[in-house]
Phi, psi and omega in degrees: 000131171285165181296321185286336179275347183272003188295321178303338182261008184291334180300333182284346179256000176298137183266118189257136174274094190284342184293340167255021179094153177274155176306317183292339193263350183261000187287131179057043174242209180290176190305115175208168184210142172242142186225137170257136192230124169255352169294140180321130184299324177310325183266324180288317185306316182298325176298314178287334176283328172292327172300313179303314184297319185281326197259334189074017180261128183279132186243115170267131193235135165245126182251148180277164176286160183295317187284343189232034185316130170077328181293312178306311181293322176301312186297320182293326176298307179309315180297323182271014189302330186282333179211085183296139180258329183267152171268322190219142176236123178248103184262141175275002175206164193281329194300303185302327170297316171300323175298312181298320179293326178286348173257012166059045174245012182245151174248146185288134171205119179265097184286139177292338181290340180289343177310118180105343170286143180293144190305328181290351182248023179223123180296127179300335175275349179085012187273345173200167182212128173275153176195156181038098185265153166245167176237149170280131183224168166257110177281148177215149176280124181283358172264350188239341188226128165285150186297322184287351179260347187300146176294140190260346190209158181291336177294333180292339181288344177278346176299142183299344177296336180255021182298125180069004182244017180233151183218154176213163175272158188302122182285004174271000182225157173053212186293339178292326183290324172306309189295318180291317183299322177296316177301320176298317182304321188268322189273329187091167191288320186294313182290326179293315175304318184295317176302321182277334172297314181291319177302314175298317178300332186271007172079032173298133181272123175257115183244181187292327189204169175297318181298330177291318174304313177310308183290338176285321180292316179306320181273356177079015176288326166225160185275329187216160182195148178270126179204202184241162181290334172299316173297316177303313182303321179302313180296324182290323181293337185263009175076016177276153183289065188225143173221178185221158179234136170281104191289135175063032181287349179255007183221251193293341178110156184274127176290120180243131184238115174279153157295150172236140180231142186216151176265128176286126176302135176052039173287165190281346179219073183295326178290318179287338170293325180286322178299320184283327170300318176303318184295315184293334184267010185281161171300326174306313178294309180298329176296313172308313184281336176291320185278342183281176170285004172286341184030057181275145182276121181284148178261345171283131177304144166087359172270126188292128184282168185277156180286157179086335191251125175302153173280149181303325176297347189262005172211181186256109175301148181288322175204147162241016171271079176291328176299322187285327183286318182292327179296339181263351192299322181284323176283325175297318179295323175293320181297322185284330176304322179282314184296319181274352179066043179275000000 
C-alpha cells in the first residue's frame, strides 16, 4: 500500500492510551473526557496526567503517529462526524484545525483562559485558540558547517553547496505541511513550484518525520535540514553537534506554529471538554511546555520562555494568516507529491 493511498486507514494506526479508557468506553460514565492529540506524546502526556491529578477527571487520549502528525487524527474526526468520539482536538500545527473548522466538525467555545493570548492567535468565531508555539528552523551539523556559512533561507537549500546534503520531512503531513502551505500562500504557485523543483534537482532527501531530519543532521548524513525547534532542542540537550538558524528572518519571515485547541462538535462530554480546554490554555501549561524538552514559546505575556529559543517579539513571523495557509494545504500537498515524486 502506498503512503498516499493509506490515508483512509490511518485511524487504525492511531495509538490509544487504554490505561485511561478508550474513547468508546467512557460515554455516559463517571467524569471523563476524550482528547485527540497530535503533539508528541512525550510532551503532551505529562500535561494531561497533571490535569487528571488536579481535576479528578479521567482523560482518554488518542495520539497520532510520528509520520502522519495531525493528519491522521483530523481524518479520524471527519470520519466520526456522524457520531463523534472526541471532545477536544489538540493539534500541533494550525492547518488541520482550520480544515476541520471549514468542514463544520468543530464547536465554538471562547475560553476565559484565552485572555492575554494575542488576538491574531484566537479565532474570532471561537472555533480554535492558539497556545505554546514552535518555530520551523534550519538545523545544521556544527562539525560540518560553520555558523556563518549555514543557510539563512529555505531558498538557500537549492544552492549547489547543499546538493545531496539537505533533508526535509514529507510535506504532506504535520508541521511540514503547514510550512509548505504557508510558503505557497505567500509566494504564489509559480514561485512555490519553482522552489521545490529546484530542491528536488538539488537532491533534497524527503524522510518520514522531523525527528528523522534531526537525526540525519546529528549523524552527519546530511549537513542541513528543515525541522522544528523541539526536535533541534532534543539534540542540543543530548550534546549532539546540532544548531539552528531561524530561516528568512530578514526576508519572508520565520514560520511560527502555535498549538491549537478546539472543542469537537457534538462530542460525548462537552462540559468536561470545555474545562480541559480552559486548563490547556492556562499559563501553567504554557510554563510546563516551555520548561520541557518541547521548548515551546508561551503566548501569555509574563510567562518565561524556554532557553535556546528566541522570543517571538525578537523576529518577524512569516505569516499569521493561518486561514490562508489552511486553504491551500490540500492543493499544495498534492502538487508537491508530484513535484517531489512522493
